[in-house]
N, C-alpha and C positions, 0 to 999 in steps of 0.2 A: 376444708383442707385438713386431712388427718395430722395430728401432732401428738407428741407425748404430753400427757396432762401435766400441768404446772401445780406444784404444791406450795409455791412461795407466798401466795396471797391468802388472806383470811377475810372473813365477812366484812370487817370494818373497811378494809381496803376496797372491796367492791362497792360498798356504799359510797365511798369517796369518789370512786370512778364515775358514778352517776352525776355527782356534783360538778366534776371537771368537764364531763361531756356536755352538760347543760350550759356551762359557762362558755365553752368553745362555740357552741352553736349560736348562742345569743350575742356574744361580745367580740368574737373573732371572725367567724365566717362572713358576716355581713360587711365587714370593714377591711378585710385583709387585702383585697385587690387595690383599694385606695392607698393603703400603706406601702404596698409593693411599688406603686407608681410614684409616690412621694419620697420613698427611700427612708422612711422612719415610722415607727409605731407611735400612734398618738398617746399622749399622757393619760387620756381618759381610760385607756385600756388597763393601765396599771392600777388606777383607782378602782376600777370595776373588779379586777382580780383580787385586790385587797378586801373588798366588800364580800366577795364570794368565798374568802377564806382559803385561797390557794397560794398565798405568798407567806413567807416566813414560817413554813410548816415546822421547822425544827427550833424556832424561837420560843422562849417561855410564854406560857399563857398570860401571865401577869403583865407582859409587855406587848400583848396583842397577837402573839403567835399561836401556832398549833400545838405546841408543847410536846412534840414527839421527836425522838431521835431515830425513828424507823425510816430508813432510806427507801423502803418500798412505796411510801406515799409519793415521793419524788418520781419514782419510776412510773407510777400511774399517770402523773401529769405528762410525762414525756411520751408514754404510749398513746395517750389520747391526742396529744399534739401531732404525733405521726399519722394517726388516722385521719386527721383533717387535711393533711397534705401540705401544710405550710411550715417548712423547716425554719424560716426566719423567726417566727414567734417562739418556736421550741428552743432555739438557741438563746433568745433573750430571757426566757423563763429559767433555763438552766443556769445562766450567768447569775441571775438574782438569787435563786433558791439554793443551788447546789455548789456553785463555785465560790462566790464572794461572801455570802452570809456566814459560812463556817469560820472565816477569818475573824469576823467580829465576835461571834459567839464564843470561840475558843481562846482568842487572844485578847479580846477587849476587856477593859476595866468595867466595873459596875457603872461608872459615870458614862463611859462611851456607849455601853449597851442601852442605858436609859436615854441617852441623847439621840441615838440613831434607830434602834430596833423598832419602836412603835411606828415610825414613818416607813420603815422598810416593809413592815407587815401590812400597812394600810395602802401601800402603793404611792405614797407621797415622796418617798426616797427611792430612787433607782440606783443600783450599784454597778460598778465596773472594777476590774483589776487591770493594772497597767504594768506589764513586764516587758513585752517586746519593744525593741527600739529599731530605728531605721537601719542601723548597722549590726543589729544583734537579733537573731531568731531564737532557736531552741537553746542556745548556749547561754544560760543564765549568768555564768561567770564573766561574760563579756559586757555586762550592763555598764553604761557610762553615766547615766543620770545620777547626780550626786547632791549631797547637802553638806552644809557647814553649820556648826553650832554657833549661835550668837546669843546675846542677852535677850533678844526678842523671841527666839525660838530656833527652829531648824530652817535654814534658807536653802530652798530647793531650786536646782537648775537642770535642764535637760529636756528631752522629748521622747515620746512614745508613739508607736503606730500600731495599726490593726487592732484598735481597742474596741471590743464589742460593747454595745450600750454606751459608746463614748460620747454621743451627742446628748442623750437623755440623762446621763449619769449625774447624780447629785453628790455622791460620795465615791471617790476613786481610791482604791488601795494601790499605792505606787511603790514599786521596788526601787530603792535608791542606795547608792554607795556612800560611805563616809568619805568625803573628799580628802581627809587626812590619813586614811588607811591605805596601806599597800596590798592588803589582802583582797584579791578579786572576788572572793566569796563572802566578804564581810559587808553585807548590806542590810538595810532596815526597811520595814514596811510603814509607810506614812499614809494616813487617811487625809486626802486632799478634798476639800469641800467646794461646792460649785462657785461660790462668790469670793473666794480668796483672790486677792490682788496678784496679778502676774500669771494666773492660771488661765490659759486660753485654749480653745478648741480649734483645730484646723478644719480641713475638709471632712465632710461626710463622704467617705471613700466610695468610689464608683466600682463596685465589685462585679465579678462575673455572675454570681448568684446571691442568694440570701438578701434580696433587695430591700425588704422591709426592715432588716436588722441594721440599725445604725452602727457603723464601724468608722472610727475617727482617728485622726492624728491629735495628740495632746501635747501642749507645750507649756513649760514651766520656766518662768523668768523671774528669779529672785522672789519666789513664793515663800512667804513666811508661814511655816507650819508650826503651830504651837506644840510644845512637848506633850500636851494632853491628847494629841492626835497620833502619837506613836502607837502602833499595834504590837503588843508583846514586848520583848526585850530588844533593845537596840543592838544591832549587829547580828541578830539571829535570823534574818530574813531568808537566807538560803535554806536553812533546815526547815523553816516553816513552809516554804514553797514546795519543797520535796514531799513533805508530809501531806499537804493538801492536794497535791497533784495526783496522789493515789486515788482519792475519791473522785476528782474531776475526770480522770481517765476511765474509771469504771462507769461513771455516768455517761461519758461520751460513747463508750462501747455499747451500753444498753440502748442509748438513743439510736445508734447505727443499726442495731438489730431490729428495733421497732420500725424504723423507716424501711429497711429491707423487706420486712414482712408485709408492709403496706404496698410496696412496689410490686411484690409478687401477687398480692391479692388483686390489684388493679389489672395486672397483666393476664391472670387466669380468666377474669371476667371478660376482658377484651378478646382473648383467644377463643372463648366459647361462642362469642357473638359474631366475630369477624369471619367471613367466608373467603376461601381461596381454593381454586380448582374444584368448585362445587361442593366443598365440605368446610366445616369450621376449622380454623387454624389448629384448634386443640385436638383435632383428629389426626394431624400429621405427626409422624414419628419424631422428626427433629424437634418440633415444638414440645412434645410430651417429654422427650429426654432432657431438654433444656430446663423445663419447669421442674422436673423431678430432681435434677441436680441442684438447682437453686433452693428448693424446699428442703432438701437434705442438709445442705450446708448451713442454711439459716437455723434449722432445728438444732444442729450441733452447736452453733454459736450461742443460741438461746440458753441451752443447758449450761454451757460454760459460764456465761454471764450471770445467770441466776445463782450459780454456785459462788461466784465472786461476791455477789451481793450478800449472800449468807455469811461468808467469811468476813466481809466488811462489818456486818452487824455484830459479829463476835469479836472484832478487833484482831482477827488473824490473817488479814489479807496483806501480802507483801508487795513491794514495789514492782517486782518482776512479773507477778501474775497480773497486776493491773496493766502493765505495759503490754503483755501478751494479748489481753482482752482488747486493749485500745487499738493496736495495730491490726490485729486479725479482723476484728469486726468492722472497722472503718474501711479497710480494703475490700471486705466482702460487700459492704454497702455499695461501693463504687462498681464492683463487678456485677452485682445484681441489677443496678439501674441501667448499666450499659447493655446487658443481655435483654432487659425488658424493653428498652427503647428499640432494639433490633426487632423484637417480636411485634412491636407496634407498627413497624415499617415507617412510612413517611409521616404518619400521624404522631409517632413518637417524638418527632422533631418540632412539633407544633406546641406552642405554649398554652394553647387552649386545652390541651390534654395534660393532666397533672403529672404524667410521667416525664413530659418535656421540662417542666419546671424542676422536677426532682433531679433531672440530669445535671442541671447547672448548679443546683443547691448542694448536691452531695459531695462534689469533688474536693472541697476545702477540708473536709473532715479528716482526711489522712495527714493534714498539715497542722491544724491547731491542736493545742494541748500536748504538743510534742509530735514531731513528724514520725512517720513509719520508720525511717532510718534510725532516729534517736531511740525509738522504742525497742528496736532490734538490738541496739547497743546495750540498753539497760538489761535486756534478757541475756545477752551474751555474757555480761559481767557476772550474772548469777550462775551461769552454766560453767564458764571456764575461768572466771576471775579477771582481774585487770592484768594487762601485760605490760 
């Protein structure tokens, strides 16, 4: 499939791609069907990923990490995950490497980094971030989970839902309000650890798709969180979340394009092989026009996302551009998978075909990390300001 050449990667990145591809073939592909059936990725996969050197890429080498702040290595992990066709695992890796680890690296004290990062890099510690609540979606100012200061530490109460890696997680970064503050945006990030008394996990939620990705309800009942587990400054959680969401949204956009490219590749192969009216589907004008439209839009999205990554590397990517990338690329992924299912006909609705699984896995991406509607509002504020 002809495409504009990409100049974003260098030789070291392509060498790393071979490592990731080998890991996927040996440690994910043979097991992922079982994980899909059981609703959770086995802990052994995380340990294998640590051994392969694809966890904690941005963590310091002296703590067991990759020692690089280059986001292109993360992109390669996500591109290769998309090629294998199992989005559940891609989401779990993104949560560990790209979403939660930066909180600890940038906000954590030396003591916190020394305590957690070696285990994060080895796969012994799985990470999650808990923002969303049963009554609060994309509106972070509506958070109700709260804490009170005591002589023993910060006593945490509340609940969270839709938490990716929620069952497997050993350290959860929890957004919580100061119960004594009237400011709805004054909240703090607390690192809650697996065995803290009063921290309980609810159901492993029964989702439409992403079945191997454990998504849980989390409950906190008088959980005593020591002051040494506060990330960054108390009361600054809102500004931290806004900052880190820029990176998360670009990562989500890049993942969406990766998956859309893979869906198109599967469908091109299918249309070449499948016969209708005595000729391959690919010979029919409607098929050719649909495929050319999708290829064009994916290529345009790819160029925009690659540019966003370059700006992210230079520290020049703003919130609005990240929001543009997130909503446009995730909506494109949904459009592409829908068109590709249609071209597969009845087989596209069968889970034995990867496009069928992709159909149910892709839909949520326009919702998490900020819904399309919220992203458009972010963009609108940069265009016309607040009214």
